C-alpha positions as CSV (number, residue, x, y, z in Angstrom):
1,M,1.0,-25.7,13.6
2,S,4.1,-27.5,12.3
3,A,4.2,-31.2,11.8
4,T,6.9,-31.4,14.5
5,V,4.8,-29.7,17.2
6,A,1.6,-31.5,16.0
7,S,3.3,-34.9,16.7
8,A,3.1,-34.4,20.5
9,T,2.1,-37.5,22.4
10,V,0.3,-38.1,25.7
11,A,1.9,-40.6,28.1
12,S,1.0,-41.4,31.7
13,G,-1.5,-38.6,31.8
14,A,1.1,-35.9,31.0
15,R,1.4,-34.1,27.6
16,R,5.0,-34.6,26.3
17,L,6.0,-32.2,23.5
18,P,9.1,-32.6,21.5
19,R,11.8,-29.9,21.5
20,V,11.1,-27.3,18.8
21,R,14.1,-25.8,17.0
22,G,14.8,-22.3,18.1
23,F,13.3,-22.7,21.5
24,A,14.8,-23.6,24.9
25,E,14.4,-27.1,26.1
26,W,12.1,-27.7,29.1
27,P,12.8,-28.2,31.9
28,V,15.6,-25.7,31.7
29,E,18.8,-27.0,33.3
30,G,21.7,-25.1,34.8
31,S,21.9,-21.5,36.1
32,P,23.3,-18.8,33.8
33,K,23.9,-16.6,36.8
34,E,26.0,-19.3,38.5
35,E,27.9,-19.9,35.3
36,G,28.7,-16.2,35.2
37,K,29.9,-16.2,38.8
38,A,32.1,-19.2,38.0
39,L,33.8,-17.2,35.3
40,R,35.2,-14.9,37.9
41,K,37.7,-17.6,38.9
42,L,39.0,-17.9,35.3
43,V,39.0,-14.2,34.6
44,P,39.0,-12.1,37.8
45,R,37.1,-8.9,37.4
46,R,40.1,-6.9,38.5
47,A,42.0,-8.3,35.5
48,H,40.1,-6.0,33.2
49,A,42.3,-3.1,34.4
50,E,45.2,-4.7,32.4
51,L,46.6,-3.0,29.3
52,D,49.7,-4.8,28.0
53,L,50.8,-3.3,24.6
54,D,53.0,-5.8,22.8
55,A,56.0,-5.0,20.7
56,G,54.2,-5.8,17.5
57,R,51.5,-3.1,18.0
58,P,51.2,-0.9,14.8
59,A,52.3,2.7,15.1
60,A,49.5,5.3,14.9
61,V,50.4,6.4,11.3
62,A,50.7,2.8,10.1
63,A,47.3,1.9,11.6
64,V,45.6,4.8,9.9
65,E,47.2,4.0,6.6
66,E,46.1,0.4,6.8
67,S,42.6,1.4,7.6
68,N,42.6,3.7,4.5
69,L,43.1,0.8,2.1
70,G,40.1,0.5,-0.2
71,R,38.9,4.1,0.5
72,I,38.7,6.8,-2.1
73,P,42.2,8.2,-2.0
74,E,41.3,11.9,-2.6
75,L,39.1,11.8,0.5
76,T,41.6,10.3,3.0
77,P,43.1,13.7,3.7
78,I,39.7,14.8,5.0
79,R,39.7,11.8,7.3
80,A,43.2,12.5,8.5
81,G,42.3,16.1,9.2
82,R,39.3,15.1,11.3
83,M,41.3,12.5,13.2
84,A,44.1,15.0,13.9
85,A,41.8,17.4,15.5
86,T,41.7,15.9,19.0
87,P,42.6,12.6,20.8
88,F,38.9,11.8,21.1
89,A,38.6,12.3,17.3
90,F,41.6,10.1,16.8
91,L,39.9,7.3,18.9
92,R,36.7,7.7,16.8
93,G,38.6,6.9,13.6
94,S,40.8,4.1,15.0
95,A,38.4,1.2,15.9
96,G,40.8,-1.3,14.3
97,L,43.8,-0.2,16.4
98,M,41.8,-0.4,19.6
99,A,40.6,-3.9,18.6
100,Y,44.2,-4.9,18.2
101,D,44.8,-3.9,21.8
102,L,41.6,-5.4,23.1
103,A,42.4,-8.8,21.5
104,R,45.3,-8.9,24.0
105,T,43.2,-8.2,27.1
106,P,41.4,-10.6,29.5
107,M,38.0,-11.8,28.2
108,T,35.3,-13.9,29.7
109,R,34.5,-15.4,26.3
110,I,30.8,-14.4,26.7
111,R,29.7,-13.0,23.4
112,A,27.0,-10.7,22.3
113,Q,26.1,-8.7,19.2
114,I,28.4,-5.8,19.8
115,C,28.5,-2.4,18.2
116,G,32.3,-2.7,17.6
117,D,32.6,1.1,17.8
118,A,30.7,2.0,20.9
119,H,32.4,5.3,21.7
120,A,30.6,8.0,23.5
121,A,29.6,9.9,20.3
122,N,27.9,6.9,18.7
123,F,24.7,7.2,20.8
124,G,21.9,9.5,19.8
125,L,18.3,10.3,19.0
126,Y,16.4,9.2,15.9
127,G,12.7,9.0,14.9
128,D,10.6,5.9,15.1
129,A,7.8,4.9,12.7
130,R,5.4,7.4,14.4
131,G,7.9,10.2,14.5
132,D,8.6,9.9,18.2
133,L,12.2,10.2,19.3
134,V,14.2,7.2,20.5
135,I,17.7,7.3,22.1
136,D,20.0,4.4,21.5
137,L,23.3,3.3,19.8
138,N,23.2,4.6,16.3
139,D,26.3,3.5,14.3
140,F,26.9,-0.1,13.4
141,D,29.5,-0.2,10.6
142,E,31.8,-2.4,12.7
143,T,29.2,-4.6,14.4
144,V,30.1,-8.3,14.9
145,Y,29.3,-11.1,17.3
146,G,32.1,-10.6,19.8
147,P,33.2,-10.0,23.4
148,W,30.9,-7.7,25.3
149,E,33.9,-6.2,27.2
150,W,35.3,-4.7,24.0
151,D,32.3,-2.4,23.6
152,L,32.3,-1.4,27.3
153,K,36.0,-0.7,27.4
154,R,35.8,1.4,24.2
155,L,32.9,3.4,25.7
156,A,34.8,3.9,29.0
157,A,38.0,5.1,27.3
158,S,36.1,7.4,25.0
159,L,34.4,9.1,28.0
160,V,37.8,9.9,29.6
161,L,39.0,11.5,26.4
162,A,35.7,13.4,25.8
163,G,35.8,14.6,29.4
164,R,39.4,15.8,29.0
165,E,38.4,17.7,25.9
166,A,35.4,19.2,27.7
167,G,37.7,20.5,30.4
168,A,36.7,18.0,33.2
169,D,39.4,17.2,35.7
170,E,40.9,13.7,36.0
171,T,38.7,12.7,38.9
172,Q,35.6,13.6,36.8
173,C,36.9,11.8,33.7
174,R,37.7,8.6,35.6
175,K,34.3,8.9,37.3
176,A,32.5,9.0,33.9
177,A,34.2,5.7,33.0
178,Y,33.5,4.2,36.4
179,D,29.9,5.3,36.3
180,A,29.3,4.0,32.8
181,T,30.5,0.6,33.9
182,G,28.4,0.7,37.0
183,A,25.3,1.6,35.0
184,Y,26.1,-1.2,32.6
185,R,26.4,-3.7,35.5
186,R,23.3,-2.5,37.4
187,T,21.2,-2.5,34.2
188,M,22.2,-6.1,33.4
189,R,21.2,-7.1,36.9
190,L,17.8,-5.4,36.5
191,L,17.3,-7.1,33.1
192,A,18.3,-10.5,34.5
193,K,15.5,-10.2,37.1
194,L,12.7,-9.3,34.8
195,P,10.5,-11.6,32.7
196,V,12.1,-11.9,29.3
197,L,9.4,-10.0,27.4
198,D,9.6,-7.1,29.9
199,A,13.4,-7.1,29.8
200,W,13.5,-7.0,26.0
201,N,12.0,-3.5,25.8
202,A,12.9,-2.4,29.3
203,I,14.3,1.0,30.2
204,A,12.0,3.0,28.0
205,D,13.5,6.4,27.0
206,E,11.2,8.3,29.3
207,E,12.6,6.2,32.2
208,L,16.2,6.4,31.2
209,V,17.1,9.6,33.0
210,S,15.6,8.4,36.3
211,H,17.1,4.9,35.9
212,T,20.6,6.3,35.4
213,D,20.2,9.4,37.7
214,A,21.2,11.6,34.8
215,H,19.0,14.5,35.8
216,D,21.8,17.1,35.1
217,L,21.5,16.1,31.4
218,L,17.8,17.0,31.1
219,G,18.4,20.5,29.7
220,T,21.0,19.2,27.1
221,L,18.7,16.3,26.0
222,E,15.8,18.7,25.6
223,R,17.9,21.0,23.4
224,V,19.2,18.1,21.3
225,S,15.6,16.7,21.0
226,E,14.3,20.1,19.7
227,K,17.0,20.1,17.0
228,A,16.4,16.5,16.1
229,R,12.7,17.0,15.5
230,A,13.6,19.6,12.8
231,N,16.4,17.4,11.3
232,T,14.4,15.8,8.5
233,S,14.6,14.9,4.8
234,G,12.6,18.0,4.0
235,R,15.0,20.4,5.7
236,F,18.0,18.7,4.1
237,A,16.4,18.8,0.7
238,A,15.5,22.4,1.1
239,K,19.2,23.3,1.6
240,A,20.8,20.7,-0.7
241,T,18.6,20.8,-3.8
242,R,17.1,23.3,-6.2
243,Q,13.9,23.2,-8.3
244,H,14.5,21.8,-11.8
245,E,12.7,22.8,-15.0
246,D,10.9,19.4,-15.2
247,G,9.2,20.2,-11.9
248,G,11.4,17.9,-9.8
249,R,14.5,18.8,-7.7
250,R,18.2,18.3,-8.2
251,F,21.1,18.3,-5.8
252,V,23.5,21.2,-5.8
253,D,27.3,20.8,-5.4
254,A,28.6,21.8,-2.0
255,A,32.2,20.8,-2.2
256,P,33.9,18.9,-0.6
257,V,31.0,17.3,1.3
258,L,28.3,17.0,-1.4
259,R,28.8,16.7,-5.1
260,R,26.7,15.7,-8.1
261,V,27.6,12.5,-9.9
262,G,27.6,11.5,-13.5
263,D,24.5,10.0,-15.2
264,E,26.0,6.5,-15.3
265,E,27.0,6.5,-11.6
266,A,23.6,7.9,-10.6
267,A,21.8,5.3,-12.7
268,A,23.7,2.5,-11.0
269,V,22.8,3.7,-7.6
270,A,19.2,4.2,-8.5
271,A,19.0,0.8,-10.0
272,S,20.4,-0.8,-6.8
273,L,17.2,0.3,-5.0
274,E,15.4,-2.5,-6.8
275,S,17.3,-5.2,-4.9
276,Y,17.2,-3.1,-1.8
277,V,13.4,-3.2,-1.8
278,D,13.6,-7.1,-1.7
279,T,15.4,-6.8,1.7
280,L,12.5,-4.9,3.3
281,S,9.3,-6.2,5.0
282,E,6.5,-6.3,2.4
283,D,4.4,-3.9,4.4
284,R,7.0,-1.1,3.7
285,L,6.6,-1.5,-0.1
286,P,3.5,0.6,-0.6
287,L,5.3,3.5,1.2
288,L,8.2,3.4,-1.2
289,A,5.9,2.8,-4.2
290,R,4.4,6.2,-3.7
291,H,7.8,8.0,-4.2
292,A,9.8,8.5,-7.4
293,V,13.6,8.7,-7.6
294,H,14.6,12.2,-8.7
295,D,18.4,12.5,-8.2
296,V,21.5,11.0,-6.7
297,A,24.6,12.7,-5.2
298,F,27.8,11.7,-3.4
299,R,28.1,12.8,0.2
300,V,31.1,12.6,2.5
301,V,30.3,10.9,5.8
302,G,31.6,11.1,9.4
303,T,35.1,10.6,10.9
304,G,35.5,6.8,10.8
305,S,33.7,6.4,7.4
306,V,35.4,9.2,5.5
307,G,36.6,7.8,2.2
308,T,34.0,5.2,1.9
309,R,31.4,5.5,-0.9
310,S,28.2,7.1,0.3
311,Y,25.3,8.5,-1.7
312,V,22.1,10.3,-1.0
313,V,19.1,9.6,-3.1
314,L,16.3,12.1,-3.4
315,L,12.8,10.7,-3.7
316,L,9.6,12.8,-4.0
317,D,6.0,11.9,-3.4
318,H,3.0,13.1,-5.4
319,R,3.0,16.4,-3.5
320,G,6.7,17.0,-4.1
321,E,7.6,16.2,-0.5
322,P,11.0,14.6,-0.1
323,L,12.3,11.4,1.3
324,V,16.1,11.1,1.3
325,L,17.8,7.7,1.5
326,Q,21.4,7.1,2.2
327,V,23.2,4.4,0.3
328,K,26.4,3.8,2.3
329,E,29.2,1.4,1.5
330,A,29.6,-1.4,4.0
331,R,33.2,-2.5,4.4
332,P,34.2,-5.6,6.4
333,S,34.3,-4.9,10.1
334,A,37.7,-3.8,11.3
335,L,37.3,-6.1,14.3
336,V,37.3,-9.4,12.4
337,P,41.1,-10.0,12.2
338,H,41.4,-9.2,15.9
339,L,38.6,-11.6,16.8
340,V,40.6,-14.3,15.1
341,T,43.7,-13.3,17.0
342,A,41.7,-13.6,20.2
343,G,40.8,-17.1,19.3
344,F,37.3,-16.7,18.0
345,E,36.1,-18.1,14.6
346,A,35.9,-15.6,11.8
347,P,32.3,-14.9,11.1
348,V,30.8,-16.0,7.8
349,V,29.4,-12.9,6.1
350,E,27.1,-13.2,3.1
351,H,26.9,-9.5,2.5
352,E,28.5,-6.7,4.5
353,G,25.4,-4.5,4.2
354,R,23.3,-7.3,5.5
355,R,25.8,-7.8,8.4
356,V,25.4,-4.1,9.4
357,V,21.6,-4.1,9.1
358,L,21.0,-7.3,11.0
359,G,23.5,-6.3,13.7
360,Q,21.7,-3.0,14.1
361,K,18.3,-4.7,14.4
362,R,19.6,-7.1,17.0
363,M,20.9,-4.3,19.2
364,Q,18.3,-1.5,18.9
365,V,14.9,-1.7,20.5
366,V,13.4,0.2,17.5
367,S,15.1,0.5,14.1
368,D,14.6,2.6,11.0
369,I,11.6,1.1,9.1
370,L,13.5,1.5,5.8
371,L,16.7,-0.2,6.8
372,G,18.0,-2.6,4.2
373,W,20.9,-3.4,2.0
374,T,22.0,-3.6,-1.7
375,S,25.0,-3.7,-4.0
376,V,26.3,-1.2,-6.5
377,D,28.8,-2.3,-9.1
378,G,29.6,-5.3,-7.0
379,R,30.2,-3.4,-3.7
380,P,28.0,-4.0,-0.7
381,Y,26.0,-1.1,0.8
382,Q,23.5,-0.5,3.6
383,V,20.5,1.7,2.9
384,R,18.7,3.8,5.5
385,Q,16.7,7.0,5.9
386,F,18.9,10.1,5.9
387,R,18.2,12.8,8.5
388,N,15.5,10.7,10.2
389,R,15.1,13.2,13.0
390,K,18.6,12.4,14.1
391,G,20.3,14.2,16.9
392,S,23.3,13.6,19.2
393,V,24.9,14.8,22.3
394,D,28.5,15.9,21.7
395,P,30.2,14.4,24.8
396,A,33.2,16.6,24.3
397,A,31.1,19.7,24.6
398,L,29.3,18.8,27.8
399,A,29.8,20.7,31.1
400,A,32.4,19.0,33.2
401,D,29.8,18.0,35.8
402,Q,27.6,16.3,33.1
403,I,30.1,13.8,31.7
404,D,29.4,11.2,34.5
405,D,25.6,11.6,33.9
406,Y,26.3,10.9,30.2
407,G,28.4,7.9,31.1
408,R,25.7,6.4,33.2
409,M,23.1,6.9,30.4
410,T,25.3,5.4,27.7
411,G,26.3,2.5,29.9
412,A,22.7,1.6,30.5
413,L,21.9,1.8,26.8
414,L,24.8,-0.4,26.0
415,A,23.7,-3.1,28.5
416,R,20.2,-3.1,27.0
417,A,21.6,-3.5,23.5
418,H,23.9,-6.4,24.5
419,S,21.1,-8.1,26.4
420,H,19.2,-8.8,23.2
421,S,21.8,-11.4,22.2
422,A,23.7,-12.3,25.4
423,D,21.7,-13.7,28.3
424,P,21.7,-10.9,30.9
425,R,21.7,-13.5,33.7
426,L,25.1,-14.8,32.5
427,V,26.6,-11.3,32.1
428,A,25.1,-10.1,35.4
429,G,26.3,-13.2,37.2
430,Y,29.9,-12.3,36.1
431,C,29.7,-8.6,36.8
432,G,28.2,-9.0,40.3
433,K,26.9,-6.6,42.9
434,N,30.1,-4.8,44.0
435,E,32.2,-2.2,42.2
436,E,35.2,-4.4,41.4
437,L,34.5,-4.4,37.7
438,D,33.7,-0.6,37.7
439,E,37.1,0.1,39.3
440,A,39.0,-2.2,36.9
441,I,37.5,-0.8,33.7
442,A,37.9,2.8,35.0
443,D,41.6,2.1,35.4
444,F,41.8,0.6,32.0
445,A,40.0,3.6,30.5
446,V,42.4,6.1,32.0
447,A,45.4,4.1,30.8
448,Y,43.9,3.7,27.3
449,A,43.1,7.4,27.1
450,D,46.7,8.1,27.9
451,R,47.8,5.7,25.1
452,T,45.4,7.3,22.7
453,E,46.8,10.8,23.5
454,S,50.2,9.5,22.7
455,D,49.0,7.9,19.4
456,H,47.3,11.2,18.5
457,A,50.5,13.2,19.2
458,D,52.5,10.9,16.9
459,F,49.9,11.2,14.2
460,V,49.8,15.0,14.5
461,T,53.6,15.1,14.3
462,A,53.4,13.1,11.0
463,V,50.8,15.5,9.6
464,R,52.8,18.6,10.5
465,A,55.9,16.9,8.9
466,G,54.0,16.3,5.7
467,R,54.2,12.5,6.0
468,V,50.4,12.3,6.2
469,A,48.3,14.5,3.9
470,A,45.5,16.2,5.9
471,E,42.8,18.7,5.2
472,M,42.0,20.5,8.5
473,G,38.6,21.8,9.4
474,V,36.5,20.0,6.8
């Protein structure tokens, strides 16, 4: 027991304990729910339908070019090709442009640890420590402490775009955004009513479908789960490596996605794992100590991250069984300048990899047990398991009548993630019981999807004119 707590005194027959740093003060004063309700007068819920694009808004091409700064130049054409594929793909690669727009929309000023890039394709399955599958948000490159509305609006707009790509009609697309917001709101209300410990881990994955009435998704989720269980380090290593004469294995070039690196570069990445180990819980160290580093390769990553530096590291145990780690460059969040524009203080970041890892742990119920960070040649990186039974639903490939089910499921997951850092009583108090917020954000989502389609068309025109170099289909 600390000296502070041990200094408790007894007076008038009642034990009086001092306030302990990090804990709430007793008795608790005020009502977060009422505070949330009061915010409706300052920021009416219907105001969230607003989308006012100012004259200084960057053009689509300029926004992409700015986001390419600091990336590996020879890889940016791959990124451009992926973003040019569809409006939904363009949205996935333009988190910074949307943050510019969101900074000029109404906000309650309630903050949470937000994903920063909570589009519909950034939810998925992954394995926990026991190999069971968990479904949650799964990409945190842009995570910051910021307005909860930004995540919800990005999710809602992405559902409209994904629905359009999937062939859903406008009523179905708008309903997906509407239902995602409604599920977010109802989940916050549920969490606000539960004891804190129960709320922290509430909405277990086996209850998620029933909670969100997403029964039409069951078949899709079962198929994705089956694929995810087979998506392991072993399977990746079997395809991406070959036996070496020393008894180990080595990566094999598979341009342009996977390429071997020189000895000096490989040594720098391997050496960075020493400081990475220091970021892990000590109980993980015996696990890694039973593996040896065998090879390092460079691997191109998904749409928003193309052009950043990312490596896969092959480790083998005493039986030759593989464990693959991903060492992925962590760039500053694209949201930070726009948070400042919106009147928030710029966050103090000690290490960008640490920011990503801690943000992920704050939002997920269960995180990768080998999640950590390091630096390579002075650049910050996050480290995580690669192919840790990961699987995802492609929202743009869903049947038209499933997109609203998917919206409800992801809306509930987003609320659970936000509730770990924002008091659900406060958010629920603001969101309320009726559908006013659902209607407003659905209207915003449709308007923003229209804007994104226009941005995408401008970008495609620039690609076709040769003003933007793009490699299609990679």
